[in-house]
VOLUM-585900 format. One record per residue: x, y, z negated of N, C-alpha, C in turn. Coordinates in nm, 2 decimals. Atoms other than C-alpha are relative to their C-alpha. Layout:
N
+--------+--------+--------+--------+--------+--------+--------+--------+--------+
!   n_xx !   n_yy !   n_zz !  ca_xx !  ca_yy !  ca_zz !   c_xx !   c_yy !   c_zz !
+--------+--------+--------+--------+--------+--------+--------+--------+--------+
!      X !      Y !      Z !      X !      Y !      Z !      X !      Y !      Z !
...
+--------+--------+--------+--------+--------+--------+--------+--------+--------+
//
This chain:
185
+--------+--------+--------+--------+--------+--------+--------+--------+--------+
!   n_xx !   n_yy !   n_zz !  ca_xx !  ca_yy !  ca_zz !   c_xx !   c_yy !   c_zz !
+--------+--------+--------+--------+--------+--------+--------+--------+--------+
!   0.12 !  -0.08 !   0.01 !   1.64 !   0.49 !   1.26 !   0.00 !   0.10 !   0.12 !
!   0.01 !  -0.10 !  -0.11 !   1.52 !   0.71 !   1.55 !   0.01 !   0.14 !  -0.06 !
!  -0.02 !  -0.14 !   0.04 !   1.58 !   1.08 !   1.54 !  -0.12 !   0.06 !  -0.07 !
!   0.12 !  -0.05 !   0.05 !   1.22 !   1.16 !   1.47 !  -0.02 !  -0.05 !  -0.15 !
!   0.01 !   0.06 !   0.13 !   1.22 !   0.92 !   1.17 !   0.10 !   0.06 !  -0.10 !
!  -0.10 !  -0.06 !   0.09 !   1.54 !   1.07 !   1.04 !  -0.04 !   0.14 !  -0.04 !
!   0.05 !  -0.14 !   0.03 !   1.39 !   1.42 !   1.06 !  -0.11 !  -0.01 !  -0.11 !
!   0.11 !   0.02 !   0.09 !   1.08 !   1.29 !   0.88 !   0.06 !  -0.03 !  -0.14 !
!  -0.07 !   0.03 !   0.12 !   1.30 !   1.14 !   0.61 !   0.07 !   0.12 !  -0.07 !
!  -0.07 !  -0.12 !   0.05 !   1.51 !   1.45 !   0.57 !  -0.09 !   0.10 !  -0.05 !
!   0.10 !  -0.10 !   0.04 !   1.20 !   1.67 !   0.54 !  -0.06 !  -0.05 !  -0.14 !
!   0.05 !   0.05 !   0.13 !   1.07 !   1.44 !   0.26 !   0.10 !   0.03 !  -0.11 !
!  -0.10 !  -0.03 !   0.10 !   1.40 !   1.48 !   0.08 !   0.00 !   0.15 !  -0.04 !
!   0.01 !  -0.15 !   0.03 !   1.38 !   1.86 !   0.11 !  -0.11 !   0.03 !  -0.09 !
!   0.12 !  -0.03 !   0.09 !   1.03 !   1.86 !  -0.03 !   0.02 !  -0.05 !  -0.14 !
!  -0.03 !   0.05 !   0.14 !   1.14 !   1.64 !  -0.32 !   0.09 !   0.09 !  -0.07 !
!  -0.09 !  -0.09 !   0.07 !   1.43 !   1.86 !  -0.40 !  -0.06 !   0.13 !  -0.04 !
!   0.07 !  -0.12 !   0.04 !   1.21 !   2.17 !  -0.39 !  -0.09 !  -0.02 !  -0.12 !
!   0.09 !   0.03 !   0.10 !   0.96 !   2.01 !  -0.61 !   0.07 !  -0.02 !  -0.14 !
!  -0.08 !   0.01 !   0.12 !   1.23 !   1.91 !  -0.86 !   0.05 !   0.13 !  -0.05 !
!  -0.05 !  -0.13 !   0.04 !   1.37 !   2.26 !  -0.86 !  -0.11 !   0.08 !  -0.07 !
!   0.12 !  -0.07 !   0.06 !   1.02 !   2.40 !  -0.93 !  -0.03 !  -0.05 !  -0.14 !
!   0.03 !   0.06 !   0.13 !   0.97 !   2.16 !  -1.22 !   0.10 !   0.04 !  -0.10 !
!  -0.11 !  -0.04 !   0.09 !   1.30 !   2.27 !  -1.37 !  -0.03 !   0.15 !  -0.04 !
!   0.02 !  -0.14 !   0.03 !   1.18 !   2.63 !  -1.36 !  -0.13 !   0.02 !  -0.08 !
!   0.14 !  -0.02 !   0.06 !   0.82 !   2.57 !  -1.49 !  -0.02 !  -0.12 !  -0.10 !
!   0.02 !   0.10 !   0.10 !   0.80 !   2.38 !  -1.82 !  -0.13 !  -0.07 !   0.00 !
!   0.13 !   0.07 !  -0.01 !   0.43 !   2.31 !  -1.77 !   0.00 !  -0.10 !   0.11 !
!  -0.01 !   0.10 !  -0.11 !   0.50 !   2.14 !  -1.44 !   0.08 !  -0.12 !  -0.04 !
!  -0.09 !   0.11 !   0.04 !   0.78 !   1.94 !  -1.59 !  -0.08 !  -0.09 !  -0.10 !
!   0.07 !   0.09 !   0.09 !   0.55 !   1.82 !  -1.87 !  -0.11 !  -0.08 !   0.07 !
!   0.10 !   0.07 !  -0.08 !   0.27 !   1.74 !  -1.62 !   0.07 !  -0.12 !   0.08 !
!  -0.07 !   0.10 !  -0.06 !   0.53 !   1.54 !  -1.43 !   0.04 !  -0.12 !  -0.09 !
!  -0.03 !   0.10 !   0.10 !   0.64 !   1.36 !  -1.74 !  -0.12 !  -0.09 !  -0.04 !
!   0.13 !   0.07 !   0.03 !   0.27 !   1.26 !  -1.80 !  -0.04 !  -0.10 !   0.11 !
!   0.04 !   0.09 !  -0.11 !   0.25 !   1.08 !  -1.46 !   0.05 !  -0.14 !  -0.03 !
!  -0.04 !   0.14 !   0.03 !   0.26 !   0.70 !  -1.50 !   0.00 !  -0.08 !   0.13 !
!   0.00 !   0.07 !  -0.13 !   0.21 !   0.60 !  -1.13 !   0.05 !   0.09 !   0.11 !
!  -0.06 !  -0.07 !  -0.12 !   0.37 !   0.70 !  -0.80 !  -0.11 !   0.10 !   0.06 !
!   0.10 !  -0.09 !  -0.06 !   0.04 !   0.84 !  -0.66 !  -0.03 !   0.12 !  -0.08 !
!   0.02 !  -0.12 !   0.09 !   0.00 !   1.07 !  -0.96 !   0.10 !   0.11 !   0.03 !
!  -0.11 !  -0.09 !  -0.03 !   0.34 !   1.23 !  -0.88 !  -0.03 !   0.06 !   0.14 !
!   0.03 !  -0.05 !  -0.14 !   0.24 !   1.26 !  -0.51 !  -0.11 !   0.10 !  -0.01 !
!   0.11 !  -0.09 !   0.01 !  -0.09 !   1.43 !  -0.60 !   0.04 !   0.13 !  -0.08 !
!  -0.05 !  -0.11 !   0.07 !   0.08 !   1.66 !  -0.85 !   0.08 !   0.09 !   0.09 !
!  -0.08 !  -0.08 !  -0.09 !   0.33 !   1.77 !  -0.59 !  -0.09 !   0.07 !   0.10 !
!   0.09 !  -0.05 !  -0.10 !   0.05 !   1.82 !  -0.34 !  -0.07 !   0.13 !  -0.05 !
!   0.07 !  -0.12 !   0.06 !  -0.13 !   2.06 !  -0.58 !   0.09 !   0.12 !  -0.01 !
!  -0.10 !  -0.11 !   0.00 !   0.19 !   2.27 !  -0.58 !   0.06 !   0.02 !   0.14 !
!  -0.03 !  -0.03 !  -0.14 !   0.22 !   2.27 !  -0.20 !   0.11 !  -0.09 !   0.06 !
!  -0.11 !   0.09 !  -0.05 !   0.47 !   1.98 !  -0.15 !  -0.06 !  -0.13 !   0.05 !
!   0.05 !   0.13 !  -0.07 !   0.42 !   1.68 !   0.08 !   0.11 !  -0.10 !  -0.02 !
!  -0.11 !   0.10 !   0.02 !   0.62 !   1.39 !  -0.06 !  -0.06 !  -0.14 !   0.01 !
!   0.06 !   0.13 !   0.00 !   0.37 !   1.11 !  -0.01 !   0.02 !  -0.08 !   0.12 !
!  -0.02 !   0.07 !  -0.12 !   0.43 !   1.03 !   0.35 !   0.13 !  -0.08 !   0.01 !
!  -0.12 !   0.08 !  -0.01 !   0.67 !   0.75 !   0.40 !   0.07 !   0.02 !   0.14 !
!  -0.07 !  -0.04 !  -0.12 !   0.94 !   0.80 !   0.66 !  -0.03 !  -0.08 !   0.12 !
!   0.04 !   0.09 !  -0.11 !   0.82 !   0.51 !   0.88 !  -0.14 !   0.02 !   0.05 !
!   0.14 !  -0.02 !  -0.04 !   0.46 !   0.62 !   0.89 !  -0.02 !   0.08 !   0.13 !
!   0.03 !  -0.07 !  -0.12 !   0.32 !   0.74 !   1.22 !  -0.08 !   0.13 !  -0.02 !
!   0.07 !  -0.12 !   0.02 !   0.14 !   1.06 !   1.29 !  -0.15 !  -0.03 !  -0.04 !
!   0.14 !   0.02 !   0.04 !  -0.22 !   1.12 !   1.17 !  -0.08 !  -0.06 !   0.11 !
!   0.09 !   0.07 !  -0.10 !  -0.50 !   0.94 !   1.35 !  -0.03 !   0.09 !   0.12 !
!   0.03 !  -0.07 !  -0.12 !  -0.55 !   1.04 !   1.71 !  -0.15 !   0.01 !   0.01 !
!   0.15 !  -0.02 !  -0.01 !  -0.90 !   1.19 !   1.78 !  -0.04 !   0.02 !   0.15 !
!   0.07 !  -0.03 !  -0.12 !  -1.14 !   1.22 !   2.07 !   0.06 !  -0.07 !   0.13 !
!  -0.04 !   0.05 !  -0.13 !  -1.03 !   1.17 !   2.44 !   0.14 !  -0.06 !  -0.01 !
!  -0.14 !   0.05 !   0.02 !  -0.67 !   1.12 !   2.33 !   0.00 !  -0.14 !  -0.05 !
!   0.01 !   0.13 !   0.06 !  -0.77 !   0.82 !   2.13 !  -0.04 !  -0.10 !   0.10 !
!   0.05 !   0.09 !  -0.10 !  -0.96 !   0.66 !   2.42 !   0.11 !  -0.02 !   0.10 !
!  -0.11 !   0.02 !  -0.10 !  -0.66 !   0.72 !   2.66 !   0.11 !  -0.08 !  -0.06 !
!  -0.11 !   0.08 !   0.05 !  -0.42 !   0.55 !   2.42 !  -0.05 !  -0.13 !  -0.07 !
!   0.05 !   0.12 !   0.06 !  -0.65 !   0.27 !   2.31 !   0.07 !  -0.13 !   0.05 !
!  -0.08 !   0.12 !  -0.05 !  -0.46 !  -0.07 !   2.32 !  -0.10 !  -0.10 !   0.06 !
!   0.08 !   0.10 !  -0.05 !  -0.59 !  -0.37 !   2.50 !  -0.07 !  -0.07 !  -0.11 !
!   0.08 !   0.06 !   0.11 !  -0.86 !  -0.57 !   2.31 !   0.08 !  -0.11 !  -0.08 !
!  -0.07 !   0.11 !   0.07 !  -0.61 !  -0.85 !   2.22 !   0.12 !   0.06 !  -0.08 !
!  -0.11 !  -0.06 !   0.07 !  -0.36 !  -0.60 !   2.06 !  -0.06 !   0.10 !  -0.10 !
!   0.04 !  -0.10 !   0.11 !  -0.40 !  -0.41 !   1.73 !   0.12 !   0.04 !  -0.07 !
!  -0.11 !  -0.06 !   0.09 !  -0.19 !  -0.19 !   1.51 !  -0.06 !  -0.01 !  -0.14 !
!   0.05 !   0.02 !   0.14 !  -0.24 !  -0.30 !   1.15 !   0.01 !   0.12 !  -0.08 !
!  -0.03 !  -0.12 !   0.08 !  -0.10 !   0.03 !   1.02 !  -0.10 !   0.11 !   0.03 !
!   0.09 !  -0.10 !  -0.04 !  -0.37 !   0.23 !   1.19 !  -0.14 !  -0.02 !  -0.05 !
!   0.14 !   0.02 !   0.04 !  -0.68 !   0.09 !   1.02 !  -0.04 !   0.11 !  -0.10 !
!   0.05 !  -0.11 !   0.09 !  -0.89 !   0.35 !   0.84 !   0.00 !  -0.05 !  -0.15 !
!  -0.01 !   0.04 !   0.14 !  -0.85 !   0.35 !   0.46 !  -0.14 !  -0.03 !  -0.05 !
!   0.13 !   0.02 !   0.06 !  -1.14 !   0.19 !   0.27 !  -0.02 !   0.10 !  -0.11 !
!   0.04 !  -0.09 !   0.11 !  -1.32 !   0.39 !   0.00 !   0.08 !  -0.03 !  -0.12 !
!  -0.07 !   0.02 !   0.13 !  -1.14 !   0.45 !  -0.33 !  -0.06 !  -0.10 !  -0.08 !
!   0.05 !   0.10 !   0.09 !  -1.17 !   0.16 !  -0.56 !  -0.04 !  -0.13 !   0.07 !
!   0.04 !   0.12 !  -0.07 !  -1.23 !  -0.10 !  -0.29 !   0.11 !  -0.05 !   0.09 !
!  -0.10 !   0.06 !  -0.10 !  -1.05 !  -0.32 !  -0.04 !  -0.08 !  -0.06 !   0.12 !
!   0.06 !   0.06 !  -0.12 !  -1.13 !  -0.45 !   0.31 !   0.09 !  -0.11 !   0.04 !
!  -0.07 !   0.11 !  -0.05 !  -1.03 !  -0.79 !   0.43 !  -0.04 !  -0.04 !   0.14 !
!   0.03 !   0.04 !  -0.14 !  -1.00 !  -0.88 !   0.80 !   0.08 !  -0.13 !   0.03 !
!  -0.06 !   0.12 !  -0.04 !  -0.93 !  -1.23 !   0.92 !   0.06 !   0.02 !   0.14 !
!  -0.07 !  -0.03 !  -0.13 !  -0.67 !  -1.19 !   1.20 !   0.01 !  -0.13 !   0.08 !
!  -0.01 !   0.13 !  -0.07 !  -0.64 !  -1.56 !   1.29 !  -0.02 !  -0.11 !  -0.10 !
!   0.03 !   0.11 !   0.09 !  -0.74 !  -1.89 !   1.15 !   0.01 !  -0.13 !   0.08 !
!  -0.01 !   0.13 !  -0.06 !  -0.71 !  -2.26 !   1.22 !  -0.04 !  -0.11 !  -0.10 !
!   0.04 !   0.11 !   0.09 !  -0.77 !  -2.60 !   1.06 !   0.09 !   0.01 !  -0.13 !
!  -0.06 !  -0.01 !   0.13 !  -0.68 !  -2.54 !   0.70 !   0.09 !   0.12 !  -0.03 !
!  -0.08 !  -0.12 !   0.02 !  -0.52 !  -2.20 !   0.73 !  -0.07 !   0.13 !   0.05 !
!   0.05 !  -0.13 !  -0.05 !  -0.61 !  -1.83 !   0.78 !   0.10 !   0.11 !  -0.03 !
!  -0.08 !  -0.11 !   0.01 !  -0.42 !  -1.51 !   0.82 !  -0.08 !   0.13 !  -0.02 !
!   0.09 !  -0.12 !   0.03 !  -0.57 !  -1.19 !   0.66 !   0.08 !   0.12 !  -0.01 !
!  -0.05 !  -0.14 !   0.03 !  -0.50 !  -0.82 !   0.66 !  -0.09 !   0.05 !  -0.11 !
!   0.08 !  -0.06 !   0.11 !  -0.61 !  -0.67 !   0.33 !   0.04 !   0.14 !  -0.02 !
!  -0.02 !  -0.14 !   0.01 !  -0.64 !  -0.30 !   0.30 !  -0.06 !   0.05 !  -0.13 !
!   0.05 !  -0.04 !   0.13 !  -0.68 !  -0.17 !  -0.06 !   0.03 !   0.15 !  -0.03 !
!  -0.01 !  -0.15 !   0.03 !  -0.73 !   0.19 !  -0.19 !  -0.04 !   0.02 !  -0.15 !
!   0.02 !  -0.02 !   0.14 !  -0.69 !   0.26 !  -0.56 !  -0.08 !  -0.12 !  -0.06 !
!   0.08 !   0.12 !   0.04 !  -0.83 !  -0.10 !  -0.61 !   0.07 !  -0.07 !  -0.11 !
!  -0.05 !   0.09 !   0.10 !  -0.79 !  -0.33 !  -0.90 !  -0.10 !  -0.11 !  -0.03 !
!   0.09 !   0.11 !   0.03 !  -0.94 !  -0.66 !  -1.01 !  -0.09 !   0.05 !  -0.12 !
!   0.09 !  -0.03 !   0.11 !  -1.24 !  -0.63 !  -1.24 !   0.06 !  -0.05 !  -0.13 !
!  -0.05 !   0.04 !   0.13 !  -1.16 !  -0.64 !  -1.61 !  -0.04 !  -0.15 !  -0.03 !
!   0.02 !   0.14 !   0.03 !  -1.12 !  -1.01 !  -1.71 !  -0.01 !  -0.09 !   0.12 !
!   0.01 !   0.09 !  -0.12 !  -1.13 !  -1.14 !  -1.35 !   0.14 !  -0.04 !   0.04 !
!  -0.12 !   0.06 !  -0.04 !  -0.85 !  -1.37 !  -1.23 !  -0.03 !  -0.08 !   0.13 !
!   0.01 !   0.09 !  -0.12 !  -0.80 !  -1.51 !  -0.88 !   0.05 !  -0.14 !  -0.04 !
!  -0.04 !   0.14 !   0.03 !  -0.77 !  -1.89 !  -0.91 !  -0.04 !  -0.09 !   0.12 !
!   0.04 !   0.06 !  -0.13 !  -0.77 !  -2.02 !  -0.56 !   0.07 !  -0.14 !   0.02 !
!  -0.05 !   0.14 !  -0.02 !  -0.71 !  -2.38 !  -0.44 !   0.11 !   0.00 !   0.11 !
!  -0.10 !   0.00 !  -0.11 !  -0.48 !  -2.27 !  -0.15 !   0.13 !   0.06 !  -0.04 !
!  -0.13 !  -0.07 !   0.01 !  -0.12 !  -2.16 !  -0.12 !  -0.03 !   0.14 !   0.06 !
!   0.02 !  -0.14 !  -0.06 !  -0.10 !  -1.78 !  -0.05 !   0.14 !   0.06 !   0.00 !
!  -0.12 !  -0.08 !  -0.01 !   0.20 !  -1.60 !   0.09 !  -0.05 !   0.14 !   0.04 !
!   0.04 !  -0.14 !  -0.02 !   0.16 !  -1.22 !   0.08 !   0.12 !   0.09 !   0.01 !
!  -0.10 !  -0.10 !  -0.02 !   0.37 !  -0.93 !   0.20 !  -0.06 !   0.13 !   0.00 !
!   0.05 !  -0.14 !   0.00 !   0.32 !  -0.56 !   0.14 !   0.05 !   0.07 !   0.13 !
!  -0.04 !  -0.06 !  -0.13 !   0.32 !  -0.38 !   0.48 !   0.01 !   0.16 !  -0.02 !
!   0.01 !  -0.14 !   0.03 !   0.24 !  -0.03 !   0.34 !  -0.04 !   0.02 !  -0.14 !
!   0.04 !  -0.04 !   0.13 !   0.21 !   0.13 !   0.00 !   0.07 !  -0.09 !  -0.11 !
!  -0.06 !   0.08 !   0.11 !   0.27 !  -0.05 !  -0.33 !  -0.12 !  -0.06 !  -0.08 !
!   0.10 !   0.06 !   0.08 !   0.08 !  -0.27 !  -0.58 !   0.06 !  -0.05 !  -0.13 !
!  -0.04 !   0.07 !   0.12 !   0.10 !  -0.41 !  -0.93 !  -0.09 !  -0.12 !  -0.02 !
!   0.07 !   0.12 !   0.02 !   0.01 !  -0.77 !  -0.99 !   0.04 !  -0.06 !  -0.13 !
!  -0.02 !   0.06 !   0.13 !  -0.03 !  -0.96 !  -1.31 !  -0.03 !  -0.15 !   0.02 !
!   0.02 !   0.14 !   0.00 !   0.01 !  -1.34 !  -1.34 !  -0.04 !  -0.04 !  -0.15 !
!   0.05 !   0.04 !   0.13 !  -0.17 !  -1.51 !  -1.63 !   0.11 !  -0.06 !  -0.09 !
!  -0.10 !   0.06 !   0.08 !   0.14 !  -1.69 !  -1.74 !   0.13 !   0.08 !  -0.01 !
!  -0.11 !  -0.10 !   0.01 !   0.37 !  -1.38 !  -1.73 !  -0.04 !   0.12 !  -0.08 !
!   0.03 !  -0.12 !   0.08 !   0.38 !  -1.10 !  -1.98 !   0.02 !   0.13 !   0.08 !
!  -0.03 !  -0.12 !  -0.08 !   0.53 !  -0.85 !  -1.74 !  -0.08 !   0.01 !   0.13 !
!   0.07 !  -0.03 !  -0.12 !   0.33 !  -0.69 !  -1.46 !   0.11 !   0.01 !   0.11 !
!  -0.10 !  -0.01 !  -0.11 !   0.51 !  -0.72 !  -1.12 !  -0.04 !   0.12 !   0.09 !
!   0.01 !  -0.11 !  -0.10 !   0.56 !  -0.42 !  -0.90 !   0.05 !  -0.04 !   0.13 !
!  -0.04 !   0.04 !  -0.14 !   0.56 !  -0.48 !  -0.53 !  -0.01 !   0.13 !   0.09 !
!   0.00 !  -0.11 !  -0.09 !   0.65 !  -0.23 !  -0.26 !   0.02 !  -0.05 !   0.14 !
!  -0.01 !   0.04 !  -0.14 !   0.69 !  -0.23 !   0.12 !   0.11 !  -0.10 !   0.02 !
!  -0.10 !   0.11 !  -0.03 !   0.86 !  -0.55 !   0.24 !   0.00 !  -0.11 !  -0.11 !
!   0.00 !   0.11 !   0.10 !   0.81 !  -0.74 !  -0.09 !  -0.10 !  -0.11 !   0.04 !
!   0.09 !   0.12 !  -0.03 !   0.67 !  -1.09 !  -0.04 !   0.00 !  -0.09 !  -0.12 !
!   0.02 !   0.09 !   0.12 !   0.54 !  -1.35 !  -0.28 !  -0.07 !  -0.12 !   0.04 !
!   0.07 !   0.12 !  -0.03 !   0.44 !  -1.71 !  -0.26 !  -0.08 !  -0.04 !  -0.13 !
!   0.08 !   0.03 !   0.11 !   0.15 !  -1.79 !  -0.49 !  -0.05 !  -0.14 !   0.01 !
!   0.04 !   0.14 !  -0.01 !   0.09 !  -2.16 !  -0.56 !  -0.14 !  -0.02 !  -0.04 !
!   0.15 !   0.02 !   0.03 !  -0.26 !  -2.31 !  -0.59 !  -0.02 !   0.00 !  -0.15 !
!   0.05 !  -0.01 !   0.14 !  -0.44 !  -2.24 !  -0.91 !   0.08 !   0.09 !  -0.09 !
!  -0.07 !  -0.10 !   0.09 !  -0.19 !  -1.98 !  -1.03 !  -0.08 !   0.12 !  -0.01 !
!   0.09 !  -0.11 !   0.03 !  -0.41 !  -1.73 !  -1.19 !   0.07 !   0.13 !   0.01 !
!  -0.06 !  -0.13 !  -0.02 !  -0.34 !  -1.37 !  -1.09 !  -0.11 !   0.10 !   0.02 !
!   0.09 !  -0.11 !  -0.03 !  -0.50 !  -1.03 !  -1.06 !   0.07 !   0.12 !   0.05 !
!  -0.05 !  -0.12 !  -0.05 !  -0.45 !  -0.70 !  -0.90 !  -0.02 !   0.11 !  -0.11 !
!   0.01 !  -0.10 !   0.11 !  -0.37 !  -0.43 !  -1.16 !  -0.02 !   0.14 !   0.07 !
!   0.02 !  -0.13 !  -0.06 !  -0.34 !  -0.13 !  -0.92 !   0.06 !  -0.01 !   0.14 !
!  -0.05 !  -0.03 !  -0.14 !  -0.29 !  -0.03 !  -0.55 !   0.00 !   0.15 !   0.02 !
!  -0.02 !  -0.14 !  -0.03 !  -0.21 !   0.30 !  -0.39 !  -0.13 !   0.07 !   0.04 !
!   0.11 !  -0.07 !  -0.06 !  -0.45 !   0.58 !  -0.30 !   0.03 !   0.02 !   0.15 !
!  -0.01 !  -0.02 !  -0.14 !  -0.50 !   0.68 !   0.06 !   0.14 !   0.04 !   0.04 !
!   0.06 !   0.09 !  -0.10 !  -0.36 !   0.57 !   0.30 !  -0.01 !  -0.14 !  -0.05 !
!   0.02 !   0.13 !   0.06 !  -0.37 !   0.27 !   0.06 !   0.11 !  -0.09 !   0.01 !
!  -0.09 !   0.11 !   0.00 !  -0.19 !  -0.05 !   0.02 !  -0.05 !  -0.10 !   0.11 !
!   0.03 !   0.09 !  -0.11 !  -0.18 !  -0.28 !   0.33 !   0.08 !  -0.13 !  -0.02 !
!  -0.06 !   0.13 !   0.03 !  -0.11 !  -0.65 !   0.27 !  -0.03 !  -0.09 !   0.12 !
!   0.01 !   0.11 !  -0.09 !  -0.06 !  -0.94 !   0.51 !   0.00 !  -0.13 !  -0.08 !
!   0.01 !   0.12 !   0.09 !  -0.17 !  -1.27 !   0.35 !  -0.03 !  -0.12 !   0.09 !
!   0.02 !   0.13 !  -0.07 !  -0.14 !  -1.62 !   0.48 !  -0.04 !  -0.10 !  -0.10 !
!   0.05 !   0.10 !   0.09 !  -0.35 !  -1.89 !   0.31 !   0.00 !  -0.13 !   0.07 !
!   0.01 !   0.14 !  -0.05 !  -0.32 !  -2.27 !   0.36 !  -0.01 !  -0.10 !  -0.10 !
!   0.01 !   0.11 !   0.09 !  -0.39 !  -2.59 !   0.20 !   0.12 !  -0.09 !   0.00 !
!  -0.12 !   0.08 !   0.01 !  -0.10 !  -2.80 !   0.07 !  -0.03 !  -0.14 !   0.06 !
!   0.02 !   0.13 !  -0.06 !  -0.05 !  -3.13 !   0.25 !  -0.02 !  -0.10 !  -0.11 !
!   0.02 !   0.11 !   0.09 !  -0.18 !  -3.44 !   0.07 !  -0.12 !   0.03 !  -0.09 !
+--------+--------+--------+--------+--------+--------+--------+--------+--------+
//
């Protein structure tokens, strides 16, 4: 890990330790922490008390603005998937990155999104998905336990395997890379 990433990681650990120390001193904060059921709730609670624990150590700096953005714009055939703006809360945006005969590669950016109540994906294609940023909870119709996915986790979903998104992270959201293709034959 580069020195800048190491420093970012160490700062997050310092913030976490300070937040834990404060929660041990304040029973109300400890109880509020106990009531959190998802990672983003803990991050938001910490932020309300002045702690920044949500940024992951590999995340880059905040978006570049104005002339600096124009000066650092990549060539048109190059993109940074991690720099896409977050969609509105409760939604997701899908971008087809490449496609061919019988396949497509998509970048899916979700923000506090979930499948509608009672909705299940039931697609005819194979889908391989990997989480690039954030985390998500998926439910398969044939499994009682919800699956938790985080950065680097991948999954192969066979055709007609019914599944749904239970939850994704708040801003900057959950970023997925998904490859869809039809099985031979």
